[in-house]
C-alpha positions in Angstrom: -5.4 2.1 35.5 -5.1 -1.2 33.2 -8.2 -2.9 33.0 -8.1 -6.7 31.9 -12.0 -7.3 31.4 -11.7 -4.3 29.1 -8.4 -5.7 27.6 -9.5 -9.2 26.9 -13.3 -7.7 25.4 -10.7 -5.8 23.6 -9.1 -8.9 22.1 -12.1 -10.8 21.3 -13.9 -7.7 19.7 -10.7 -7.2 17.1 -9.5 -10.8 16.8 -13.1 -11.7 15.4 -12.4 -9.2 12.4 -11.3 -10.8 9.2 -8.1 -9.3 8.1 -6.0 -11.9 5.9 -2.9 -10.2 4.6 -4.0 -7.6 1.8 -7.6 -7.7 3.0 -7.3 -5.5 5.9 -9.7 -2.7 5.4 -12.5 -3.9 7.8 -9.9 -4.3 10.6 -8.2 -1.0 9.9 -11.8 0.8 10.0 -12.5 -0.5 13.1 -9.1 0.6 14.2 -10.0 3.8 13.0 -13.1 4.0 15.0 -11.4 3.2 18.1 -8.6 6.1 17.6 -11.1 8.6 16.9 -13.0 7.6 19.9 -9.6 8.4 21.7 -9.0 11.7 19.7 -6.0 10.1 18.6 -5.2 11.5 15.1 -4.1 9.2 12.2 -2.6 8.7 8.7 -2.7 6.1 6.4 -0.3 5.7 3.6 -1.0 4.4 0.0 -2.2 0.9 -0.5 0.7 -1.4 -2.1 0.7 -5.1 -4.1 -2.8 -5.0 -4.3 -3.5 -4.6 -0.7 -7.2 -2.7 -0.1 -5.7 -0.7 2.2 -1.8 0.8 3.6 -0.4 1.0 6.7 -1.8 2.9 9.7 0.0 5.6 11.5 -1.4 7.1 14.6 0.0 10.1 16.7 -0.3 11.1 20.2 1.1 14.7 20.8 2.0 13.5 24.6 2.6 16.1 27.7 6.4 15.5 28.4 9.0 16.6 26.1 11.3 13.8 24.7 11.4 12.0 21.4 9.1 10.4 20.0 8.6 6.7 20.9 7.3 4.4 17.9 4.7 1.2 19.3 4.1 -1.3 16.2 1.9 -4.4 16.0 0.6 -5.9 12.7 -3.0 -6.0 11.6 -3.2 -8.6 9.5 -3.7 -12.6 10.0 -3.4 -16.1 8.6 -6.1 -18.4 8.2 -8.4 -19.9 9.0 -11.2 -17.7 9.8 -14.3 -18.7 8.6 -15.2 -20.5 11.7 -13.6 -18.3 14.5 -14.4 -19.0 17.9 -12.9 -19.4 21.4 -13.8 -20.7 24.8 -11.8 -19.3 28.2 -10.4 -21.7 30.4 -8.8 -20.4 33.2 -6.1 -17.8 32.3 -6.2 -19.2 28.7 -8.3 -18.1 25.9 -8.3 -21.2 23.5 -9.3 -21.2 19.7 -12.1 -24.1 19.4 -10.0 -25.7 17.1 -11.5 -24.8 13.6 -9.7 -21.6 13.2 -6.8 -19.5 14.3 -7.7 -17.6 17.6 -5.9 -14.5 16.0 -3.5 -13.5 18.8 -1.1 -12.8 16.1 -1.2 -10.0 16.4 -4.4 -8.6 17.9 -3.1 -9.2 21.1 -0.5 -6.7 20.3 -3.2 -4.1 19.0 -5.4 -4.9 21.9 -2.2 -4.2 24.4 -1.9 -0.9 22.3 -5.5 0.4 22.8 -5.8 -0.4 26.0 -2.2 1.0 26.8 -4.0 4.5 25.1 -7.1 4.0 26.8 -5.0 4.1 29.7 -3.1 6.9 29.2 -6.5 9.0 28.5 -8.3 8.4 31.7 -5.2 8.4 33.9 -3.5 11.8 32.4 -0.1 10.5 32.8 2.4 12.2 31.9 3.9 10.1 28.4 6.3 11.4 25.3 4.8 11.4 21.9 3.8 8.0 20.2 4.1 7.4 17.1 1.8 4.5 16.4 2.0 1.9 13.5 -0.1 -0.6 12.4 1.4 -2.4 9.8 -0.2 -4.4 7.1 0.7 -7.7 5.2 3.4 -8.9 7.8 2.3 -12.4 7.4 3.3 -12.8 3.7 7.0 -11.1 3.8 6.6 -8.1 6.4 5.5 -6.2 3.1 4.0 -3.4 5.3 7.3 -2.3 6.9 9.1 -2.6 4.0 6.5 -0.4 2.1 6.1 1.7 4.9 6.5 5.5 4.2 9.2 6.4 6.7 9.0 10.0 6.0 5.4 9.4 8.6 7.1 8.6 11.5 10.7 10.1 13.3 11.1 8.0 16.5 14.4 6.5 16.7 13.1 4.1 19.4 10.5 1.6 19.0 8.1 -1.3 20.6 7.1 -4.1 18.4 4.3 -6.2 20.3 4.7 -9.6 18.4 6.2 -12.3 20.6 5.0 -14.7 23.4 6.2 -14.1 27.0 6.5 -10.2 27.9 9.1 -10.8 30.4 11.2 -12.3 27.2 11.5 -9.7 24.7 13.1 -10.6 21.4 16.4 -8.3 21.2 17.8 -10.7 18.2 16.7 -11.9 15.1 18.2 -13.7 11.7 18.6 -12.6 8.2 17.0 -14.3 5.6 16.8 -15.4 1.9 14.3 -16.9 0.2 15.5 -19.6 -2.4 14.0 -21.0 -5.3 15.1 -23.5 -7.8 13.6 -24.6 -10.8 14.7 -28.3 -13.2 13.7 -28.5 -16.5 14.1 -32.1 -17.5 12.2 -33.3 -20.4 8.8 -34.5 -20.7 7.8 -38.1 -22.3 5.4 -41.1 -22.3 5.9 -43.0 -19.0 4.8 -46.0 -20.5 5.9 -45.5 -24.0 9.3 -44.4 -24.1 10.4 -43.4 -20.4 13.9 -43.4 -22.1 13.2 -40.3 -24.4 13.0 -38.1 -21.1 14.4 -37.0 -18.0 12.5 -36.9 -14.7 12.8 -33.2 -13.3 11.2 -34.4 -10.2 13.8 -37.3 -9.7 16.6 -34.8 -10.2 14.9 -32.1 -7.9 14.4 -35.0 -4.9 18.0 -36.0 -5.1 19.7 -32.6 -5.0 17.1 -32.1 -1.4 18.0 -35.6 -0.3 21.7 -34.3 -0.5 21.4 -31.0 1.6 21.6 -30.4 5.1 18.1 -28.8 6.5 16.5 -28.0 9.7 18.8 -27.1 12.3 22.1 -26.1 11.0 23.4 -24.8 14.4 22.9 -22.7 17.0 22.3 -19.7 14.9 21.4 -21.2 11.6 18.9 -23.0 9.9 17.5 -23.8 6.7 14.3 -25.4 4.8 12.8 -26.8 1.7 8.9 -26.2 2.0 7.4 -26.2 -1.1 7.6 -29.1 -4.0 5.4 -28.8 -6.9 6.1 -30.3 -10.7 4.6 -32.8 -13.2 1.0 -33.0 -14.7 0.3 -36.8 -15.1 1.2 -40.2 -13.6 2.0 -40.7 -17.4 4.1 -38.5 -18.0 7.5 -38.0 -17.5 8.0 -34.8 -15.7 10.0 -32.1 -17.7 9.3 -29.5 -14.8 10.0 -29.1 -10.9 10.3 -26.2 -8.8 11.5 -26.5 -4.8 11.1 -22.9 -2.9 12.8 -23.0 0.3 14.6 -20.6 2.7 17.8 -20.3 4.8 18.2 -18.1 8.1 21.2 -17.2 10.1 22.5 -14.8 12.9 25.6 -15.1 11.3 26.5 -14.0 7.5 29.0 -16.1 6.8 27.3 -19.1 8.0 24.2 -18.0 5.9 25.7 -17.5 2.7 27.5 -21.1 3.1 24.2 -22.7 3.8 23.0 -21.0 1.0 26.0 -21.8 -1.3 25.5 -25.4 -0.5 22.3 -25.8 -1.4 22.9 -24.4 -4.9 25.3 -26.6 -4.9 23.4 -29.6 -4.4 21.2 -28.6 -7.2 24.1 -28.2 -9.3 25.5 -31.3 -9.3 22.1 -33.4 -9.4 21.2 -31.7 -12.7 24.7 -32.1 -13.9 24.8 -36.0 -13.0 21.3 -36.1 -14.6 22.9 -34.9 -17.8 22.3 -36.7 -21.3 24.2 -37.7 -24.4 22.3 -36.5 -27.5 21.4 -34.0 -29.4 17.5 -34.2 -28.5 19.2 -33.6 -25.0 21.3 -30.8 -26.0 20.6 -28.0 -22.7 18.8 -30.4 -20.7 18.5 -31.0 -18.0 18.8 -27.1 -16.9 18.9 -25.4 -13.3 17.5 -22.0 -13.0 17.3 -20.3 -9.5 16.4 -17.4 -7.5 18.3 -16.2 -4.4 15.8 -13.5 -2.8 16.7 -11.6 0.1 13.8 -11.3 2.6 14.8 -9.4 5.4 18.1 -8.0 7.6 19.2 -9.4 11.0 18.6 -7.5 14.2 20.6 -7.5 17.4 20.2 -5.0 20.3 23.0 -4.6 22.8 22.6 -5.3 26.4 23.2 -1.3 27.0 20.8 0.0 24.4 18.3 2.3 24.9 15.1 0.1 24.4 16.7 -3.1 26.3 17.5 -1.1 29.4 14.2 0.7 29.4 12.3 -2.4 29.4 14.5 -4.0 32.2 13.5 -0.7 34.1 9.7 -1.4 33.1 9.9 -4.4 34.2 11.7 -4.0 37.5 9.2 -1.3 38.4 6.6 -3.9 38.2 8.1 -6.3 40.4 9.5 -8.5 37.6 12.6 -9.8 35.9 13.4 -9.4 32.3 15.0 -11.9 30.5 15.7 -11.0 26.6 16.2 -13.4 24.1 17.5 -14.1 20.9 14.6 -15.1 18.3 14.6 -17.5 15.1 11.7 -15.6 13.3 11.7 -12.5 11.2 9.2 -9.5 12.0 8.4 -5.8 11.4 11.0 -5.6 14.3 14.0 -6.6 11.2 13.0 -3.9 9.2 12.2 -1.1 11.4 15.9 -1.6 12.9 17.2 -1.5 9.3 15.7 1.6 8.9 17.7 3.1 12.1 14.7 2.7 14.4 16.0 1.1 17.4 13.4 -1.6 18.0 13.0 -4.8 20.4 9.9 -7.2 20.2 7.7 -7.3 23.3 5.2 -10.7 23.9 1.7 -10.3 24.4 1.0 -13.6 25.4 0.3 -15.5 22.4 1.0 -19.2 21.7 0.9 -21.9 19.2 0.7 -19.4 16.5 -0.5 -20.1 12.9 -2.6 -23.1 14.1 -6.1 -24.2 15.0 -5.1 -24.8 18.3 -3.4 -21.0 19.2 -4.3 -19.4 22.6 -3.4 -16.6 24.4 -2.4 -16.0 27.9 -4.3 -13.9 29.7 -1.8 -13.1 32.7 0.6 -12.4 29.9 -1.3 -10.0 28.2 -2.3 -8.4 31.3 1.4 -8.1 31.7 2.1 -6.7 28.5 0.0 -3.9 28.9 1.3 -2.8 32.0 5.0 -3.2 30.6 4.0 -1.0 27.6 2.5 1.5 30.0 5.6 1.7 32.1 7.9 1.7 29.5 6.1 4.9 28.2 6.2 6.4 31.6 10.0 5.9 31.9 10.9 6.6 28.3 11.6 10.2 28.8 14.4 9.7 31.5 15.8 7.0 29.0 16.6 9.5 26.5 17.2 12.7 28.2 20.2 14.5 26.4 19.6 12.7 23.4 
C-alpha cells in the first residue's frame, strides 16, 4: 500500500537537502542510498556544463513481460534555501516564508520513491521501469537535453512535475530565448550629452513598442532582464535586453519573434545620427536561441488513455490540460518517448509562499502505482 505519512516524511527529508542547479551532488547521494536500500540498480551519466553530478538513471527489472515505462522527476531546485522550514496546516505543507518549500520537484521525487517502496512491499506485478532523475532542469531543461539516451529504451513515460494529479499536462509550447544588445556611444552626460547615443533609451523605446504578455490563447512573450550603463553621469553606450517567446503554434511563434526583432531594428534605425563620429552607431546585435520544442499528446495516445484508466480505477475523473511552461517532458517527447506530466500537489512554486497539497501528493502516488499496474495491458502487442 501507499503509506501517506511515510510519503510525507520522505518528501520532507528530500526537500531539506540543498540542490541548486549544478550542485545536486548531496541530493543525488541520498537518492543512491535509498535506491540501494530498495535493491534498485542505477547508473550516472557524465556530468556536464560544470555540474557536480550527471543524471541518475535507475532500473527496476519488473515481473511482467512488457515494454519498459520511464518515470522522471528532476532533483535540482531554485532558491532561496538558506532558511528552509515548513509548517503543516490541515492537508497542506507550507513554507515558513523565508525559503522555497522544495515541492518543485522533490514532491515528484518522493512520489517515485514511495511507489518503488510500495511495489517492493506488495510484490505487485509491474513492468520494467526506467527511472530518470534529471539535474539542471531549472536552468533550461539541461539534464534531459544532455541525457545519454542510450541509457534508456522506454518509449512511454510519466514526468512528475505539476500541480493537480487529475489534470495531467498533455501539451506544452515551443520556446525561444531572445537577446538584444544595443551599441550606442558613451559621452559625459553633463558636459557633452549631444556627442553620445543613449543605448538604454533606444532599448526602452523598442520594448515600449512591443506586444508582450498574453498575445493570444496559445502565445506569450516577455522581456525579463534589462542591463546597461555604468554611471548616472555617463550617456550609456550599451544596453542589453533578454526575453523569450512561447507558443503552441509555430507560425504565431515565428511572427512574434519577428515582431520583437523589428521593434529593436526600428528603434535603432530611428536613433541614427549624421556625422563621421557616429558612423556605424547605434548598432544592434541579437541572438535568437531555440530553447525547447512543443509537445502534444492526442487524447487517444497510450499515456492519456493509461492515466484515464488509472484515475477511473481509483474512482476519479481525469481532465487533461494544456500547459504554458516547458519541462523535461518536452525534451523526452522530442526524443520519441511519449510522455505526459503528472501533478504531485505543488502550488505557488518558485516563491517563498510555496505549498504542497497532501491530498494531491497522496493521490499522485496512488495514480502512479495504478498506472504502472495497468501499463502492460495498454501496450500489449506493441
